[in-house]
C-alpha positions in Angstrom: -13.5 -8.3 26.2 -16.4 -8.2 23.8 -15.7 -9.1 20.2 -16.0 -6.1 17.9 -14.2 -4.7 14.9 -12.0 -3.0 17.4 -11.1 -6.1 19.4 -11.0 -8.6 16.5 -7.6 -10.4 16.2 -7.7 -10.5 12.4 -7.6 -7.2 10.4 -10.1 -8.6 7.9 -12.7 -8.8 10.7 -11.4 -5.7 12.4 -9.9 -2.7 10.6 -11.0 -3.9 7.2 -14.3 -5.5 8.1 -16.3 -3.2 5.8 -14.3 -4.4 2.8 -14.7 -8.1 3.6 -18.3 -8.4 4.8 -19.4 -9.8 1.5 -17.4 -13.0 2.4 -19.3 -13.7 5.6 -22.2 -15.7 4.1 -19.6 -17.9 2.3 -16.4 -18.4 4.2 -17.5 -18.0 7.8 -18.4 -20.8 10.2 -22.0 -19.9 9.4 -21.3 -20.3 5.7 -19.7 -23.7 6.2 -22.5 -25.0 8.4 -25.1 -23.8 5.9 -23.4 -25.7 3.1 -23.2 -28.8 5.3 -26.9 -28.6 5.8 -27.4 -28.3 2.0 -25.3 -31.4 1.3 -27.0 -33.5 4.0 -30.5 -32.6 2.8 -29.7 -33.1 -0.9 -28.1 -36.5 -0.2 -31.2 -37.5 1.8 -33.4 -36.4 -1.1 -31.2 -38.3 -3.6 -31.5 -41.5 -1.6 -35.3 -41.0 -1.3 -35.6 -40.6 -5.1 -33.7 -43.9 -5.8 -36.0 -46.9 -6.4 -33.4 -49.3 -5.0 -34.0 -48.0 -1.4 -37.5 -49.1 -0.5 -37.0 -48.3 3.2 -36.7 -44.6 2.2 -39.7 -44.0 0.0 -40.2 -41.0 -2.3 -41.0 -37.9 -0.3 -44.3 -36.2 -0.2 -44.7 -32.6 -1.5 -45.1 -31.5 2.1 -41.8 -33.2 3.1 -40.0 -31.8 0.1 -41.2 -28.3 0.9 -40.2 -28.7 4.5 -36.7 -29.7 3.5 -36.4 -26.8 1.1 -37.4 -24.5 3.9 -34.6 -25.8 6.1 -32.1 -24.7 3.4 -33.7 -21.4 2.3 -34.6 -20.2 5.8 -31.3 -21.3 7.4 -30.1 -18.3 9.5 -27.8 -17.4 12.3 -30.1 -18.7 15.0 -30.1 -22.1 13.2 -26.3 -22.0 13.0 -26.1 -21.2 16.7 -28.2 -24.2 17.5 -25.7 -26.4 15.5 -22.9 -24.9 17.6 -24.7 -25.7 20.8 -25.0 -29.3 19.8 -21.3 -29.3 18.8 -20.4 -28.2 22.3 -21.7 -31.5 23.4 -20.6 -33.8 20.5 -17.3 -32.1 19.9 -17.9 -33.0 16.3 -18.9 -30.4 13.9 -20.4 -32.6 11.1 -22.3 -34.8 13.5 -23.8 -31.7 15.1 -25.3 -30.8 11.8 -26.8 -34.3 11.5 -28.3 -34.1 15.0 -29.6 -30.6 14.3 -31.5 -31.9 11.2 -32.9 -34.8 13.2 -34.3 -32.3 15.6 -35.9 -30.4 12.8 -37.2 -33.7 11.2 -39.0 -34.4 14.4 -41.4 -31.6 13.5 -42.8 -33.6 10.6 -43.9 -37.2 11.3 -43.0 -38.4 7.8 -39.4 -37.2 8.1 -39.1 -38.2 11.8 -39.7 -41.8 10.7 -36.9 -41.6 8.1 -34.3 -39.6 10.1 -31.8 -42.4 10.3 -31.2 -42.0 6.6 -29.6 -38.7 7.3 -25.9 -38.9 6.7 -26.5 -42.4 5.4 -23.2 -44.3 4.7 -21.3 -41.0 4.9 -18.0 -40.2 6.5 -17.6 -36.5 7.6 -15.4 -35.8 4.7 -18.1 -36.7 2.3 -20.0 -33.7 3.6 -17.1 -31.5 4.2 -15.4 -31.8 0.8 -18.6 -31.0 -1.0 -19.4 -28.1 1.4 -16.0 -26.5 0.8 -16.3 -27.1 -2.9 -19.7 -25.3 -2.9 -18.1 -22.5 -0.8 -15.2 -21.9 -3.2 -17.4 -22.2 -6.3 -19.9 -19.6 -4.8 -17.1 -17.3 -3.7 -15.5 -17.2 -7.1 -18.8 -16.9 -9.0 -20.4 -14.4 -6.7 -17.5 -12.3 -5.4 -14.1 -12.9 -7.0 -15.2 -12.8 -10.6 -16.8 -9.5 -9.9 -13.5 -8.2 -8.4 -11.5 -9.5 -11.4 -14.0 -7.7 -13.7 -13.6 -4.4 -11.7 -9.8 -4.5 -11.9 -10.1 -5.5 -15.6 -12.3 -2.5 -16.4 -10.1 0.0 -14.5 -6.9 -1.2 -16.2 -8.5 -1.5 -19.7 -9.8 2.1 -19.4 -6.4 3.4 -18.4 -4.6 1.3 -21.1 -7.0 2.6 -23.8 -6.7 6.3 -22.7 -2.9 6.1 -22.6 -2.4 3.8 -25.6 -0.4 6.4 -27.5 1.3 8.1 -24.6 5.1 7.6 -25.3 7.1 6.5 -22.3 10.8 5.6 -21.8 11.3 2.0 -21.0 13.7 1.0 -18.3 15.3 -2.4 -18.6 17.5 -3.2 -15.7 16.5 0.2 -14.4 18.4 1.9 -17.3 17.0 3.8 -20.3 15.8 1.5 -23.0 13.7 1.5 -26.2 10.5 3.5 -25.7 7.1 2.0 -25.3 3.7 3.6 -24.5 2.1 3.8 -21.1 -1.0 2.1 -22.4 1.0 -0.8 -23.8 2.6 -1.5 -20.4 -0.8 -1.5 -18.7 -2.1 -3.8 -21.4 0.7 -6.2 -20.7 -0.5 -6.5 -17.1 -4.1 -6.7 -18.2 -3.4 -9.6 -20.6 -1.5 -11.5 -17.9 -4.4 -11.0 -15.4 -6.9 -12.2 -17.9 -5.1 -15.5 -18.4 -5.2 -16.3 -14.7 -8.8 -15.2 -14.4 -9.7 -17.5 -17.3 -7.9 -20.4 -15.7 -10.0 -19.8 -12.5 -13.1 -19.6 -14.6 -12.3 -22.9 -16.2 -11.4 -24.5 -12.9 -13.0 -27.8 -12.0 -14.6 -28.0 -8.5 -14.3 -31.6 -7.6 -16.2 -33.6 -5.1 -16.8 -37.1 -3.8 -19.3 -39.0 -1.6 -17.9 -42.5 -1.5 -17.5 -43.4 2.2 -14.9 -43.9 4.8 -11.9 -44.8 2.5 -13.4 -44.1 -0.9 -14.6 -47.6 -1.8 -18.4 -47.4 -1.0 -17.7 -50.1 1.6 -20.8 -49.5 3.8 -23.0 -48.6 0.8 -22.4 -51.9 -0.9 -23.0 -53.9 2.3 -26.4 -52.2 2.8 -27.6 -52.2 -0.9 -25.3 -54.4 -3.0 -27.5 -54.0 -6.1 -27.2 -50.3 -6.4 -24.6 -48.8 -8.7 -23.2 -46.5 -6.0 -20.5 -44.8 -8.2 -23.1 -43.8 -10.7 -25.5 -42.5 -8.0 -22.6 -40.6 -6.3 -21.5 -39.1 -9.6 -25.1 -38.0 -10.4 -25.4 -36.5 -6.9 -22.2 -34.6 -7.0 -22.9 -33.2 -10.4 -26.5 -32.3 -9.3 -24.8 -29.8 -6.9 -23.1 -28.1 -9.8 -19.7 -29.8 -9.0 -17.4 -32.2 -10.8 -17.1 -35.8 -9.8 -13.8 -37.3 -8.6 -14.0 -41.1 -8.7 -10.6 -41.8 -7.1 -10.1 -40.8 -3.5 -9.2 -42.1 -0.1 -11.3 -40.9 2.8 -10.7 -37.4 1.6 -11.1 -35.8 -1.7 -7.3 -35.1 -2.3 -7.7 -31.3 -2.8 -5.5 -31.2 -5.9 -8.1 -29.0 -7.6 -8.2 -26.6 -4.6 -4.4 -26.3 -4.9 -4.8 -25.5 -8.6 -7.4 -22.8 -7.9 -5.3 -21.2 -5.1 -2.1 -21.3 -7.2 -4.0 -19.5 -10.1 -5.3 -16.9 -7.6 -1.8 -16.5 -6.1 -0.4 -15.9 -9.6 -3.1 -13.4 -10.3 -2.1 -11.7 -7.0 1.6 -11.8 -8.0 0.9 -10.0 -11.3 -0.9 -7.4 -9.3 2.1 -7.0 -6.9 4.2 -6.5 -10.0 1.8 -3.8 -11.2 1.6 -2.1 -7.8 5.4 -1.9 -7.6 5.7 -0.5 -11.1 3.1 2.1 -10.5 4.7 3.0 -7.2 7.9 3.6 -9.0 6.3 5.6 -11.8 4.7 7.8 -9.1 8.1 8.3 -7.5 9.7 9.6 -10.7 6.7 11.7 -11.5 5.1 9.8 -14.4 1.9 9.7 -12.4 0.4 12.3 -10.1 -2.2 11.3 -7.5 -5.3 13.3 -7.0 -5.5 14.7 -3.6 -8.4 14.0 -1.3 -9.6 16.8 1.0 -8.7 16.0 4.6 -6.2 13.3 3.9 -2.7 13.5 5.4 0.3 11.9 3.8 2.8 12.4 6.7 2.4 13.4 10.3 5.4 15.8 9.9 5.7 16.6 6.2 2.6 18.4 4.9 3.5 18.2 1.3 3.5 14.4 0.9 0.9 12.5 -1.2 2.0 9.0 -0.6 1.2 6.0 -2.9 -0.3 4.3 0.1 -3.1 2.6 -1.8 -0.6 0.7 -3.9 1.5 -0.1 -0.8 -1.6 -1.4 1.0 -2.6 -3.5 -2.0 0.9 -5.0 -2.2 1.0 -5.8 1.5 -2.3 -7.5 1.5 -1.7 -9.4 -1.7 1.5 -10.7 0.0 -0.4 -11.9 3.1 -3.1 -13.5 0.9 -0.4 -15.3 -1.1 1.3 -16.5 2.0 -1.9 -18.2 3.0 -3.0 -19.4 -0.4 0.5 -20.8 -1.2 0.6 -22.7 2.1 -2.9 -24.1 1.4 -1.8 -25.1 -2.1 1.3 -26.9 -0.7 -0.3 -28.5 2.3 -3.8 -29.6 1.2 -2.9 -32.3 -1.3 -0.8 -34.1 1.4 -2.6 -36.5 3.8 -1.0 -39.3 5.7 -2.2 -42.7 4.4 -6.0 -42.6 4.0 -6.6 -39.5 6.1 -5.3 -37.1 8.6 -6.8 -33.9 9.9 -4.2 -31.3 9.0 -6.3 -30.2 6.1 -9.3 -29.6 8.3 -7.6 -26.9 10.5 -5.9 -25.0 7.7 -9.0 -24.9 5.6 -10.4 -22.6 8.3 -8.1 -19.8 7.0 -9.7 -19.7 3.6 -11.9 -16.7 4.6 -8.9 -14.8 6.0 -7.0 -15.4 2.7 -9.9 -14.2 0.6 -10.4 -11.3 3.0 -6.9 -10.0 2.3 -7.5 -10.4 -1.4 -10.6 -8.2 -1.2 -8.8 -5.6 0.9 -6.0 -5.5 -1.7 -8.5 -5.2 -4.6 -10.2 -2.3 -2.9 -6.9 -0.5 -2.3 -5.7 -1.1 -5.8 -8.9 0.2 -7.4 -8.8 3.3 -5.2 -5.2 3.9 -6.2 -6.0 3.5 -9.9 -8.9 6.0 -9.6 -6.6 8.7 -8.2 -3.9 8.5 -10.9 -3.3 11.4 -13.3 -0.7 11.0 -16.0 2.0 13.7 -16.1 2.7 13.8 -19.8 5.2 16.6 -19.4 7.4 14.5 -17.2 7.2 11.6 -19.5 8.2 13.8 -22.4 11.1 15.3 -20.5 12.6 11.8 -19.9 12.3 10.9 -23.6 13.8 14.2 -24.7 16.8 13.6 -22.4 17.4 10.1 -23.7 18.4 10.3 -27.4 20.8 7.4 -26.8 17.9 5.0 -27.0 17.9 5.6 -30.8 21.2 3.7 -31.1 19.1 0.6 -31.6 17.2 1.6 -34.7 20.3 3.4 -36.2 22.5 0.3 -35.9 19.7 -1.8 -37.3 19.4 0.4 -40.4 23.2 0.3 -40.7 23.1 -3.5 -40.7 20.4 -3.4 -43.4 22.8 -1.4 -45.7 25.9 -3.5 -45.1 27.9 -1.1 -42.9 30.5 -3.0 -40.9 30.4 -3.2 -37.1 27.3 -1.0 -36.7 26.7 -2.2 -33.1 30.3 -1.5 -32.1 30.2 1.9 -33.6 27.0 2.9 -31.7 28.4 1.3 -28.6 31.4 3.5 -28.8 29.2 6.6 -29.4 26.6 6.0 -26.8 27.4 3.5 -24.0 27.3 5.1 -20.6 27.0 8.6 -22.2 24.3 11.2 -22.5 23.8 11.8 -26.2 22.0 14.9 -27.7 19.9 15.1 -30.8 22.7 17.0 -32.6 25.2 14.3 -31.6 23.1 11.6 -33.3 22.3 13.8 -36.3 26.0 14.3 -36.9 26.6 10.6 -36.7 23.7 9.8 -39.1 25.0 12.3 -41.6 28.3 10.6 -41.7 26.8 7.3 -42.7 27.2 5.8 -46.2 23.5 4.9 -46.5 20.8 5.9 -49.1 19.4 9.4 -48.6 15.9 8.3 -47.9 17.1 6.1 -45.1 19.2 9.0 -43.7 16.2 11.3 -43.8 14.1 8.8 -42.0 16.6 8.4 -39.2 17.0 12.1 -38.9 13.3 12.5 -38.4 13.2 9.8 -35.7 12.7 10.9 -32.0 12.6 9.0 -28.8 8.9 9.7 -28.5 8.2 8.5 -32.0 10.2 5.2 -31.6 7.5 3.0 -30.0 7.0 0.3 -32.5 3.5 -1.1 -32.5 2.9 -0.3 -28.9 0.0 2.0 -29.6 -1.7 -0.6 -31.7 -1.1 -3.3 -29.2 -2.5 -1.2 -26.3 -5.7 -0.7 -28.3 -6.3 -4.2 -29.4 -5.7 -6.2 -26.2 -9.4 -7.3 -26.4 -8.7 -9.0 -29.7 -6.4 -11.6 -28.2 -7.8 -14.6 -26.3 -6.3 -14.9 -22.8 
């Protein structure tokens, strides 16, 4: 059966292929091979530029341009040739080396120097840097854009609903009112913290040989300061240097990145579930889309499917990212290959993240606030004013204020007149009494409106 979006085993390459196609140049086999080519060529160039390696002289302008072309013009045909070589070698990194030697043969200057390709490297020297470039590029080029889209959508909704009173529900029960905008601002601030952690994330790399000690390097050129050269090279790629490794870069930073992303996703899951619940009780309506069907048998239904799809895909993404974060920092002795196979699911994990982001943004764009329904709940919940009343009673020295309000309100529906009668019976100053009598559930929101409007003032 031919591989198409209909026959693909993974939904991110099948049903949702349109939402995940931006990841293909980064997280696919092609993307990994391309970055291996970049690392191999840049290492070759770094060695050629070092005065301590006379056997590999500085490259001519022609050779430098040729090498740059191998990177810039790398395409699917080139990647397919690497895979053909791999079918013989059964070694993916060595196949890249052999591919480059083939290409070097096209320029006599480079053909004579081809044995300096992959010089003193173990495969992990190339792989760890290639994956670091992949993850850095994915976050800079794709994920930060997704974070910004979500941020913009939530910030707009939080601002527009900053002063819309809403009944809180702690433990699912009526509680002190807030505003809809403040609750959205809470999620926005949490998301910004995780996004900032990812923006500040180090992307570590190493190129120090078979067990991390420059063994072969020092035997070949004992006078070269290999740690300094390796650090300069790694940093020239836009990555951060890790001086202490075994054969593999230990992937702790990858775990940190994935755990931050998983926390970001978890906050989104929390948001999706809350919005789902608010839709179910009528606080939000969803704009209908012509031609859409909510149920195959119940024509009236407008399901919160976008938030359900987002939640489901966020869960799958987190299952993969959490496994990667738990597994990758563990390697038996100086190296085992369990990291190699699980790293292959990075694209799938990010794919589910993008699918979730698209669903969430679509759902947010369809929300309409039902202010009437919000106000109905507030007007039916005068018992929430027991909190400010007993606080004012404490202020004026009335004994057992909490207990009095508990007796009046706990487990009961209280009307405005019930509270007014209680307030008038209190031995408190008249101005305090008048202030309490004017209080309504919708007016008892503290500084929620202000906080919803100033979320940008706080550094995440």
